[in-house]
LUMLUMVO-527450 format. One record per residue: residue in one letter; z, x, y of N, C-alpha, C in turn. Coordinates in Angstrom, 3 decimals. Layout:
! LUMLUMVO-527450
   res       n_up     n_east    n_north      ca_up    ca_east   ca_north       c_up     c_east    c_north
     A          Z          X          Y          Z          X          Y          Z          X          Y
...
This chain:
! LUMLUMVO-527450
   res       n_up     n_east    n_north      ca_up    ca_east   ca_north       c_up     c_east    c_north
     M    -17.350    110.874    -31.728    -16.601    109.665    -32.131    -15.145    109.948    -32.174
     I    -14.389    109.150    -31.505    -12.929    109.341    -31.448    -12.301    108.603    -32.628
     N    -11.550    109.331    -33.353    -10.865    108.735    -34.520     -9.481    108.279    -34.120
     D     -9.309    106.992    -33.963     -7.989    106.436    -33.579     -7.211    106.196    -34.877
     S     -6.232    107.114    -35.098     -5.452    107.032    -36.339     -4.151    106.295    -36.189
     R     -3.958    105.639    -35.021     -2.699    104.886    -34.833     -2.599    103.740    -35.809
     N     -1.366    103.503    -36.188     -1.094    102.339    -37.051     -1.450    101.082    -36.270
     P     -2.334    100.226    -36.784     -2.757     99.048    -36.011     -1.605     98.116    -35.695
     K     -0.580     98.001    -36.555      0.546     97.168    -36.255      1.333     97.646    -35.092
     K      1.557     99.015    -35.042      2.323     99.588    -33.920      1.535     99.412    -32.627
     A      0.245     99.648    -32.670     -0.541     99.496    -31.454     -0.543     98.106    -30.966
     R     -0.603     97.138    -31.868     -0.582     95.751    -31.454      0.759     95.390    -30.795
     R      1.880     95.945    -31.362      3.206     95.632    -30.814      3.349     96.259    -29.435
     Q      2.808     97.489    -29.237      2.895     98.139    -27.933      2.076     97.364    -26.885
     D      0.902     96.877    -27.338      0.056     96.136    -26.404      0.711     94.818    -26.006
     D      1.520     94.261    -26.881      2.129     92.983    -26.543      3.373     93.113    -25.694
     D      4.004     94.290    -25.657      5.245     94.497    -24.869      4.952     94.410    -23.407
     P      5.795     93.699    -22.597      5.603     93.624    -21.138      5.876     94.967    -20.506
     S      5.178     95.285    -19.414      5.409     96.561    -18.721      6.682     96.516    -17.957
     D      7.155     97.658    -17.518      8.377     97.755    -16.754      8.236     97.144    -15.400
     E      7.012     97.101    -14.857      6.829     96.624    -13.475      6.547     95.140    -13.436
     G      6.297     94.505    -14.470      5.961     93.082    -14.418      6.272     92.428    -15.755
     G      5.777     91.223    -15.900      5.999     90.493    -17.159      7.217     89.624    -17.058
     S      7.416     88.813    -18.076      8.515     87.855    -18.076      9.787     88.541    -18.510
     P     10.941     88.247    -17.814     12.224     88.845    -18.226     12.707     88.252    -19.522
     T     13.548     88.971    -20.200     14.132     88.478    -21.463     15.105     87.360    -21.141
     P     14.970     86.207    -21.775     15.862     85.082    -21.455     17.304     85.426    -21.765
     A     18.224     84.956    -20.847     19.660     85.225    -21.034     20.199     84.331    -22.170
     A     21.279     84.844    -22.783     21.919     84.056    -23.826     22.578     82.832    -23.247
     G     22.527     81.729    -23.921     23.135     80.511    -23.409     22.771     79.351    -24.328
     P     23.158     78.142    -23.941     22.854     76.955    -24.733     21.363     76.792    -24.929
     V     21.012     76.504    -26.170     19.606     76.327    -26.510     19.236     74.873    -26.314
     T     18.207     74.665    -25.483     17.751     73.284    -25.241     16.264     73.233    -25.438
     T     15.774     72.101    -25.800     14.365     71.867    -25.887     14.019     70.686    -25.012
     A     12.823     70.670    -24.469     12.434     69.586    -23.546     11.701     68.509    -24.284
     V     12.124     67.306    -24.088     11.395     66.155    -24.609     10.979     65.345    -23.405
     G      9.698     65.489    -23.019      9.298     64.887    -21.765      9.966     65.632    -20.616
     S     10.708     64.956    -19.793     11.434     65.595    -18.685     12.917     65.672    -18.983
     R     13.348     65.289    -20.182     14.775     65.273    -20.532     15.101     66.384    -21.484
     P     16.016     67.330    -21.089     16.410     68.407    -21.976     17.318     67.859    -23.088
     V     17.097     68.442    -24.291     17.877     68.050    -25.442     18.811     69.189    -25.811
     T     20.113     68.982    -25.853     21.098     69.995    -26.169     21.077     70.312    -27.633
     S     21.287     71.574    -27.961     21.297     71.994    -29.361     22.449     71.353    -30.110
     Y     22.351     71.381    -31.428     23.394     70.786    -32.294     24.742     71.446    -32.061
     K     24.741     72.774    -31.875     25.993     73.492    -31.682     26.690     73.029    -30.440
     D     25.902     72.902    -29.300     26.550     72.483    -28.054     26.974     71.029    -28.097
     S     26.218     70.204    -28.817     26.633     68.798    -28.969     27.930     68.722    -29.735
     L     28.086     69.563    -30.736     29.304     69.559    -31.555     30.491     69.985    -30.711
     L     30.333     71.009    -29.847     31.414     71.481    -29.016     31.805     70.412    -28.010
     G     30.787     69.714    -27.410     31.081     68.648    -26.483     31.841     67.499    -27.139
     A     31.441     67.165    -28.343     32.143     66.113    -29.083     33.567     66.513    -29.398
     S     33.765     67.817    -29.643     35.119     68.303    -29.926     36.014     68.140    -28.732
     D     35.478     68.477    -27.498     36.260     68.340    -26.274     36.652     66.904    -26.049
     E     35.693     65.986    -26.289     35.994     64.565    -26.093     37.047     64.077    -27.061
     R     36.990     64.617    -28.293     37.974     64.209    -29.301     39.381     64.693    -28.914
     V     39.455     65.917    -28.409     40.757     66.477    -27.999     41.321     65.587    -26.857
     Q     40.482     65.248    -25.880     40.910     64.403    -24.763     41.354     63.032    -25.271
     S     40.588     62.477    -26.225     40.962     61.185    -26.777     42.273     61.237    -27.507
     L     42.518     62.296    -28.276     43.784     62.439    -28.975     44.953     62.609    -27.994
     A     44.712     63.349    -26.934     45.778     63.576    -25.944     46.170     62.246    -25.295
     E     45.175     61.399    -24.951     45.462     60.132    -24.362     46.102     59.174    -25.369
     K     45.702     59.284    -26.635     46.279     58.438    -27.652     47.746     58.704    -27.833
     S     48.171     59.981    -27.643     49.589     60.342    -27.780     50.458     59.717    -26.702
     L     49.814     59.197    -25.605     50.545     58.615    -24.522     50.396     57.071    -24.500
     D     49.960     56.536    -25.620     49.773     55.062    -25.662     51.039     54.294    -25.356
     W     52.174     54.743    -25.835     53.455     54.042    -25.651     54.299     54.774    -24.626
     T     53.652     55.246    -23.579     54.343     55.995    -22.529     54.330     55.226    -21.235
     I     55.510     55.252    -20.550     55.674     54.561    -19.253     55.998     55.597    -18.159
     V     55.407     55.403    -17.015     55.706     56.259    -15.836     56.851     55.622    -15.090
     L     57.896     56.411    -14.844     59.091     55.923    -14.138     59.267     56.643    -12.822
     K     59.803     55.894    -11.874     60.252     56.512    -10.610     61.264     55.614     -9.939
     L     62.371     56.208     -9.481     63.377     55.424     -8.744     62.932     55.350     -7.304
     L     62.599     54.149     -6.827     62.030     53.966     -5.505     63.043     54.216     -4.395
     G     62.716     55.193     -3.526     63.566     55.447     -2.356     64.807     56.221     -2.635
     H     64.950     56.805     -3.813     66.197     57.534     -4.158     65.867     58.520     -5.289
     R     66.359     59.765     -5.114     66.128     60.761     -6.172     67.250     60.683     -7.195
     I     66.884     60.966     -8.453     67.831     60.853     -9.551     67.600     62.015    -10.511
     G     68.659     62.530    -11.093     68.557     63.630    -12.035     68.175     63.152    -13.426
     Y     67.744     64.115    -14.240     67.285     63.801    -15.593     68.375     63.165    -16.444
     T     69.541     63.807    -16.470     70.624     63.300    -17.328     71.128     61.946    -16.882
     T     71.216     61.766    -15.557     71.705     60.454    -15.040     70.711     59.372    -15.402
     L     69.425     59.631    -15.210     68.401     58.618    -15.554     68.434     58.327    -17.051
     E     68.550     59.353    -17.865     68.563     59.171    -19.318     69.724     58.244    -19.748
     N     70.893     58.469    -19.140     72.029     57.630    -19.468     71.847     56.169    -18.976
     K     71.261     56.062    -17.753     71.128     54.750    -17.183     70.104     53.886    -17.933
     I     68.986     54.479    -18.368     68.006     53.664    -19.085     68.505     53.288    -20.477
     Q     69.364     54.107    -21.054     69.936     53.731    -22.333     70.835     52.511    -22.155
     D     71.600     52.454    -21.042     72.442     51.290    -20.778     71.625     50.052    -20.416
     L     70.574     50.253    -19.632     69.762     49.133    -19.179     68.924     48.541    -20.312
     W     68.208     49.392    -21.045     67.214     48.946    -21.972     67.771     48.720    -23.397
     K     68.791     49.488    -23.747     69.387     49.405    -25.112     68.261     49.445    -26.180
     P     67.494     50.510    -26.212     66.351     50.592    -27.154     66.805     50.671    -28.581
     K     65.984     50.150    -29.478     66.299     50.201    -30.907     66.042     51.580    -31.483
     R     65.063     52.299    -30.907     64.741     53.646    -31.358     64.777     54.587    -30.185
     D     64.665     55.885    -30.485     64.811     56.927    -29.455     63.674     56.822    -28.450
     I     63.975     57.280    -27.219     63.008     57.397    -26.183     62.968     58.881    -25.730
     K     61.774     59.425    -25.670     61.621     60.822    -25.202     61.319     60.768    -23.702
     L     62.209     61.393    -22.932     62.094     61.399    -21.496     61.635     62.774    -21.018
     M     60.655     62.794    -20.157     60.121     64.059    -19.602     60.150     64.016    -18.082
     D     60.735     65.046    -17.470     60.816     65.164    -16.067     59.571     65.866    -15.536
     I     58.790     65.198    -14.701     57.612     65.832    -14.109     57.838     65.949    -12.583
     E     56.818     66.215    -11.821     57.011     66.525    -10.413     57.151     65.288     -9.532
     N     57.670     65.527     -8.314     57.723     64.499     -7.279     58.576     63.313     -7.635
     G     59.615     63.529     -8.440     60.527     62.449     -8.767     60.053     61.511     -9.847
     Y     58.911     61.809    -10.497     58.369     60.980    -11.592     58.894     61.452    -12.935
     F     58.996     60.502    -13.878     59.379     60.773    -15.244     58.419     60.057    -16.176
     L     58.244     60.633    -17.367     57.483     59.963    -18.425     58.451     59.590    -19.550
     A     58.408     58.315    -19.967     59.246     57.840    -21.068     58.313     57.425    -22.192
     T     58.389     58.155    -23.313     57.569     57.841    -24.472     58.421     57.177    -25.533
     F     57.969     56.017    -25.988     58.727     55.163    -26.888     58.227     55.387    -28.350
     R     59.162     55.278    -29.276     58.865     55.340    -30.701     58.735     53.933    -31.279
     S     59.186     52.946    -30.505     59.104     51.552    -30.933     58.197     50.772    -29.952
     H     57.167     50.136    -30.494     56.293     49.338    -29.642     57.025     48.146    -29.070
     E     57.953     47.619    -29.801     58.735     46.483    -29.314     59.571     46.903    -28.068
     D     60.197     48.057    -28.155     60.948     48.568    -26.997     60.038     48.743    -25.814
     Y     58.880     49.291    -26.051     57.877     49.555    -24.994     57.488     48.277    -24.276
     L     57.183     47.234    -25.040     56.769     45.957    -24.454     57.923     45.266    -23.708
     T     59.112     45.387    -24.277     60.305     44.768    -23.648     60.579     45.336    -22.276
     V     60.470     46.661    -22.149     60.747     47.296    -20.846     59.717     46.865    -19.816
     L     58.439     46.745    -20.231     57.394     46.338    -19.301     57.515     44.856    -18.927
     A     57.920     44.040    -19.852     57.974     42.580    -19.620     59.237     42.150    -18.886
     D     60.359     42.796    -19.157     61.615     42.377    -18.533     61.759     43.087    -17.179
     G     62.915     42.954    -16.577     63.101     43.540    -15.270     62.874     42.503    -14.177
     P     62.783     42.897    -12.930     62.798     44.279    -12.467     64.096     45.027    -12.782
     W     63.989     46.350    -12.937     65.134     47.188    -13.238     65.609     47.871    -11.984
     T     66.910     47.906    -11.765     67.476     48.583    -10.584     68.584     49.529    -11.027
     I     68.630     50.676    -10.306     69.681     51.679    -10.517     70.214     52.070     -9.138
     F     71.501     51.989     -8.965     72.108     52.277     -7.661     71.497     51.422     -6.524
     G     71.120     50.194     -6.862     70.539     49.322     -5.855     69.112     49.610     -5.470
     H     68.452     50.478     -6.241     67.019     50.834     -6.003     66.199     50.448     -7.224
     Y     64.959     50.088     -6.961     64.077     49.681     -8.074     63.670     50.876     -8.879
     L     63.751     50.734    -10.207     63.181     51.702    -11.122     61.788     51.167    -11.490
     T     60.758     51.811    -10.939     59.405     51.335    -11.176     58.982     51.727    -12.602
     V     58.349     50.809    -13.289     57.854     51.083    -14.648     56.392     50.636    -14.704
     E     55.535     51.575    -15.058     54.096     51.303    -15.161     53.569     52.000    -16.404
     P     52.713     51.352    -17.171     52.101     52.048    -18.302     51.319     53.281    -17.837
     W     51.462     54.376    -18.581     50.680     55.567    -18.237     49.189     55.307    -18.346
     S     48.384     55.834    -17.455     46.947     55.759    -17.539     46.361     57.075    -17.070
     P     45.108     57.378    -17.445     44.493     58.661    -17.055     44.365     58.789    -15.547
     D     44.424     57.682    -14.794     44.301     57.737    -13.342     45.600     58.103    -12.643
     F     46.692     58.174    -13.405     47.979     58.435    -12.773     48.022     59.841    -12.159
     S     48.569     59.925    -10.954     48.729     61.219    -10.264     50.152     61.284     -9.675
     P     50.897     62.310    -10.073     52.260     62.439     -9.520     52.294     62.901     -8.071
     S     51.138     63.187     -7.474     51.118     63.629     -6.073     51.361     62.496     -5.107
     Q     51.160     61.216     -5.541     51.423     60.075     -4.619     52.946     59.932     -4.407
     P     53.375     59.607     -3.182     54.805     59.558     -2.895     55.563     58.480     -3.697
     Y     54.864     57.351     -3.973     55.454     56.317     -4.771     54.326     55.494     -5.393
     P     54.603     54.765     -6.496     53.540     53.975     -7.120     52.982     52.961     -6.161
     S     51.700     52.653     -6.322     51.033     51.719     -5.420     51.526     50.281     -5.691
     K     51.974     49.979     -6.906     52.410     48.644     -7.218     53.797     48.679     -7.860
     V     54.591     47.635     -7.555     55.963     47.575     -8.047     56.315     46.117     -8.267
     I     57.158     45.869     -9.259     57.689     44.490     -9.434     59.015     44.404     -8.682
     A     59.062     43.487     -7.736     60.260     43.323     -6.883     60.677     41.883     -6.839
     W     61.978     41.712     -6.564     62.535     40.348     -6.374     62.246     39.875     -4.960
     L     61.761     38.647     -4.848     61.542     38.000     -3.552     62.341     36.699     -3.525
     R     62.767     36.319     -2.323     63.486     35.038     -2.177     62.759     34.165     -1.153
     L     62.855     32.873     -1.393     62.322     31.883     -0.443     63.499     31.037      0.030
     P     64.173     31.458      1.098     65.363     30.724      1.557     64.998     29.379      2.191
     G     65.857     28.399      1.942     65.651     27.089      2.571     64.487     26.319      2.047
     L     64.011     26.635      0.840     62.860     25.912      0.289     63.264     24.457      0.056
     P     62.442     23.500      0.506     62.776     22.084      0.337     63.066     21.732     -1.113
     T     64.020     20.891     -1.347     64.423     20.493     -2.697     63.240     19.893     -3.481
     T     62.358     19.196     -2.755     61.238     18.544     -3.433     60.270     19.558     -4.071
     L     60.363     20.825     -3.655     59.464     21.868     -4.187     60.138     22.671     -5.286
     Y     61.357     22.282     -5.683     62.055     23.035     -6.721     61.568     22.639     -8.113
     K     60.285     22.941     -8.343     59.699     22.805     -9.662     59.031     24.113    -10.017
     C     59.140     24.483    -11.270     58.643     25.781    -11.710     57.182     25.978    -11.349
     S     56.368     24.973    -11.598     54.923     25.067    -11.341     54.632     25.248     -9.845
     L     55.402     24.545     -8.998     55.178     24.635     -7.531     55.627     25.987     -6.994
     I     56.771     26.453     -7.487     57.300     27.762     -7.018     56.372     28.864     -7.452
     E     55.825     28.764     -8.665     54.879     29.765     -9.134     53.611     29.767     -8.282
     E     53.160     28.575     -7.917     51.950     28.443     -7.091     52.178     29.093     -5.728
     I     53.346     28.920     -5.157     53.687     29.555     -3.885     53.715     31.080     -4.048
     G     54.378     31.502     -5.130     54.509     32.934     -5.364     53.180     33.662     -5.575
     N     52.230     32.964     -6.172     50.933     33.594     -6.432     50.147     33.906     -5.159
     Y     50.512     33.295     -4.040     49.911     33.672     -2.788     50.360     35.076     -2.334
     I     51.510     35.513     -2.851     52.039     36.826     -2.517     51.577     37.892     -3.496
     G     51.587     37.517     -4.773     51.180     38.438     -5.832     51.392     37.778     -7.200
     P     51.013     38.439     -8.267     51.193     37.872     -9.610     52.685     37.655     -9.913
     V     53.053     36.444    -10.290     54.448     36.104    -10.572     54.809     36.572    -11.969
     I     55.846     37.393    -12.085     56.294     37.917    -13.377     57.399     37.035    -13.990
     R     58.382     36.679    -13.128     59.482     35.836    -13.553     59.917     34.962    -12.432
     I     60.536     33.816    -12.793     61.097     32.925    -11.794     62.578     32.729    -12.156
     D     63.431     32.801    -11.145     64.858     32.614    -11.339     65.349     31.637    -10.269
     Y     66.342     30.829    -10.596     66.915     29.886     -9.640     68.333     30.302     -9.354
     Q     68.659     30.404     -8.085     69.992     30.761     -7.647     70.517     29.661     -6.716
     T     71.804     29.448     -6.763     72.420     28.481     -5.864     73.524     29.146     -5.070
     E     73.348     29.123     -3.746     74.419     29.633     -2.875     75.432     28.523     -2.674
     N     76.419     28.718     -1.817     77.434     27.695     -1.602     76.827     26.479     -0.902
     D     77.523     25.383     -0.949     76.968     24.091     -0.448     76.635     24.161      1.035
     C     77.291     25.016      1.804     77.031     25.067      3.245     75.715     25.754      3.561
     R     75.255     26.647      2.665     74.082     27.436      2.976     72.861     26.986      2.226
     G     73.013     26.068      1.320     71.848     25.566      0.608     71.431     26.456     -0.553
     R     70.158     26.305     -0.963     69.630     27.012     -2.111     68.453     27.873     -1.723
     F     68.126     28.831     -2.612     66.905     29.607     -2.400     66.289     29.888     -3.789
     A     64.977     30.012     -3.833     64.262     30.375     -5.042     64.037     31.863     -5.081
     R     64.164     32.438     -6.280     63.989     33.866     -6.417     62.929     34.120     -7.472
     M     62.008     35.033     -7.158     60.898     35.353     -8.070     60.724     36.855     -8.167
     A     60.334     37.315     -9.371     59.922     38.705     -9.546     58.392     38.721     -9.458
     I     57.887     39.444     -8.478     56.461     39.442     -8.206     55.936     40.895     -8.132
     R     54.756     41.105     -8.703     54.127     42.416     -8.581     53.427     42.521     -7.210
     I     53.875     43.456     -6.404     53.338     43.580     -5.061     52.676     44.948     -4.893
     N     51.716     44.993     -3.991     50.976     46.252     -3.670     51.635     46.880     -2.460
     L     52.239     48.042     -2.648     52.933     48.712     -1.553     51.984     49.371     -0.548
     N     50.721     49.472     -0.877     49.757     50.079      0.043     49.248     49.054      1.064
     K     49.603     47.800      0.871     49.150     46.757      1.807     50.335     46.156      2.563
     P     50.104     45.557      3.708     51.201     44.849      4.423     51.811     43.768      3.535
     L     53.129     43.687      3.547     53.819     42.715      2.753     53.707     41.322      3.417
     V     53.660     40.308      2.573     53.594     38.914      3.087     54.986     38.549      3.602
     S     55.101     38.161      4.874     56.379     37.871      5.441     56.615     36.352      5.639
     K     55.540     35.624      5.746     55.606     34.154      5.972     54.469     33.447      5.239
     L     54.740     32.196      4.883     53.758     31.371      4.234     53.794     29.947      4.789
     P     52.642     29.335      4.974     52.644     27.897      5.307     52.887     27.070      4.024
     V     53.996     26.350      3.986     54.350     25.561      2.816     54.709     24.126      3.246
     N     53.921     23.180      2.809     54.241     21.764      3.022     54.415     21.440      4.516
     G     53.538     22.011      5.331     53.554     21.727      6.768     54.600     22.495      7.575
     R     55.245     23.486      6.953     56.206     24.303      7.672     56.004     25.767      7.306
     I     56.642     26.640      8.104     56.527     28.082      7.847     57.709     28.498      6.962
     Q     57.387     29.075      5.806     58.375     29.575      4.883     58.469     31.064      4.971
     V     59.645     31.582      5.316     59.829     33.024      5.419     60.030     33.591      3.997
     V     59.698     34.872      3.856     59.815     35.560      2.572     60.796     36.725      2.721
     E     61.763     36.828      1.840     62.732     37.908      1.880     62.503     38.840      0.674
     Y     62.606     40.152      0.913     62.411     41.160     -0.145     63.761     41.793     -0.453
     V     64.110     41.702     -1.739     65.427     42.218     -2.202     65.315     43.709     -2.531
     S     66.189     44.532     -1.959     66.278     45.964     -2.290     64.995     46.736     -1.963
     L     64.315     46.322     -0.898     63.185     47.101     -0.344     63.534     47.416      1.113
     P     64.434     48.333      1.343     64.972     48.521      2.688     64.011     49.185      3.692
     T     63.074     49.989      3.203     62.208     50.741      4.088     60.932     50.021      4.331
     I     60.977     49.034      5.271     59.821     48.280      5.633     59.576     48.402      7.126
     C     58.319     48.637      7.501     57.985     48.782      8.890     57.737     47.381      9.473
     F     58.432     47.057     10.547     58.285     45.739     11.176     57.100     45.719     12.165
     D     56.370     46.836     12.278     55.146     46.832     13.095     53.899     46.536     12.252
     C     53.772     47.269     11.134     52.574     47.065     10.303     52.862     46.276      9.018
     G     54.152     46.114      8.677     54.518     45.344      7.515     54.405     46.082      6.181
     K     54.204     47.422      6.223     54.081     48.194      5.010     55.380     48.845      4.600
     Y     55.475     49.118      3.314     56.666     49.820      2.763     56.483     51.336      2.934
     G     57.607     52.037      3.028     57.572     53.499      2.996     57.889     54.189      4.288
     H     57.943     53.462      5.405     58.308     54.045      6.688     58.862     52.931      7.573
     V     59.465     53.358      8.700     60.020     52.371      9.641     59.166     52.393     10.919
     S     59.548     51.520     11.842     58.709     51.325     13.051     58.571     52.601     13.849
     N     59.644     53.403     13.982     59.585     54.593     14.830     58.549     55.620     14.317
     S     58.285     55.603     13.031     57.364     56.574     12.453     56.095     55.910     11.908
     C     55.787     54.715     12.401     54.612     53.988     11.939     53.333     54.706     12.304
     P     52.495     55.122     11.365     51.245     55.837     11.721     50.357     54.976     12.617
     G     50.270     53.670     12.368     49.425     52.833     13.236     49.924     52.769     14.637
     K     51.218     52.734     14.807     51.824     52.668     16.158     51.620     53.962     16.906
     I     51.725     55.087     16.203     51.522     56.373     16.838     50.068     56.539     17.306
     L     49.142     56.142     16.450     47.711     56.259     16.806     47.396     55.319     17.994
     E     47.982     54.140     18.008     47.758     53.211     19.121     48.314     53.765     20.410
     A     49.471     54.428     20.344     50.062     54.985     21.548     49.220     56.133     22.095
     E     48.602     56.889     21.222     47.735     57.979     21.647     46.448     57.434     22.271
     R     45.966     56.319     21.695     44.706     55.728     22.200     44.894     55.040     23.573
     V     46.022     54.354     23.747     46.282     53.658     24.999     47.408     54.371     25.712
     A     47.079     55.040     26.784     48.076     55.855     27.500     49.133     54.992     28.171
     T     48.710     53.863     28.755     49.650     53.000     29.444     49.577     51.593     28.869
     P     50.697     50.884     28.760     50.675     49.528     28.196     50.038     48.565     29.183
     P     49.512     47.456     28.683     48.929     46.460     29.599     49.992     45.820     30.469
     A     49.543     45.274     31.618     50.502     44.712     32.590     51.225     43.527     31.974
     N     50.507     42.672     31.243     51.105     41.481     30.692     51.309     41.682     29.191
     T     52.564     41.842     28.786     52.854     42.094     27.374     53.286     40.845     26.649
     A     53.279     39.704     27.305     53.671     38.458     26.644     52.662     38.044     25.617
     Q     53.157     37.560     24.504     52.293     37.129     23.393     52.506     35.624     23.139
     P     51.435     34.935     22.794     51.600     33.525     22.477     52.380     33.334     21.206
     P     52.991     32.169     21.046     53.749     31.909     19.820     52.864     32.028     18.569
     G     53.443     32.616     17.520     52.695     32.757     16.257     51.809     33.984     16.234
     S     51.842     34.837     17.254     51.008     36.021     17.269     51.652     37.101     16.407
     D     50.970     38.272     16.319     51.414     39.342     15.442     52.740     39.969     15.893
     I     53.215     39.632     17.105     54.444     40.252     17.594     55.641     39.840     16.726
     D     55.582     38.717     16.095     56.664     38.303     15.222     56.188     38.105     13.768
     A     55.140     38.806     13.431     54.617     38.671     12.056     55.543     39.271     11.065
     F     56.275     40.320     11.436     57.215     40.993     10.547     58.543     41.156     11.274
     G     59.619     41.203     10.517     60.910     41.324     11.174     62.038     41.593     10.200
     P     63.259     41.752     10.697     64.424     42.099      9.837     64.742     41.053      8.780
     W     64.247     39.815      8.969     64.540     38.768      7.973     63.952     39.144      6.633
     M     62.956     40.038      6.591     62.285     40.403      5.349     63.183     41.196      4.430
     V     64.208     41.847      4.938     65.021     42.786      4.158     66.383     42.166      3.842
     V     66.694     42.060      2.555     68.013     41.611      2.112     68.469     42.531      1.010
     E     69.763     42.692      0.933     70.345     43.560     -0.108     70.583     42.750     -1.378
     R     70.553     43.445     -2.482     70.797     42.834     -3.792     72.305     42.428     -3.869
     R     72.580     41.212     -4.347     73.923     40.741     -4.435     74.395     40.675     -5.871
């Protein structure tokens, strides 16, 4: 009879240990989850850390609540010059913290909510004859874009019939172009007649509206202080010689068609120099 004097607890522990050649590996350290059906449930510790990250992000965005993204369209400007100019333009009641970021963009953080709303509601603002774009900061903002996708710009409707010189009618016409922010009336000399002027929010990523059918006639649209407009595609930011659409079309069609004549009202005269006027 063999007398097994081993401690039964030690023997049991040895029998339970996996062998070196097989068995289940020791689980790696990491977030503890339990399965409920097919859905894993994160441990309390990991849930707490996730909530902390969300809170930090929320606090960071909250600190930018009264912050506006600025950029001088079509012209570079230094920090000190911009700081002096916005003080003269806006005349804020309280201090504004200005931060210079990349690609010509600036962040202006306001200490007064009234100042913040005034800057967004008034304007358009111009410096050196160029628009100073003002947009509320949002998490989607990226300074890598060459210019903001939307801007408030002055538009003119030259030769508008006198019968249409009513605020409601002019606003209705303007809304075909974009949301109307402000309406202004200007009178030129008696020989040249009158024109209506509106501040409209326009999308610079789309072709600009150059003409409108108004009361049975074609009404041209003039853009004030937007000099870089392509007369081929109608978009802001480049001129005809460097139009991406024109270059692609030239590569696709090696030789022009024999008959280049276009019927009246075709796209050949959809855009033109009449769209560009300087601020007076």
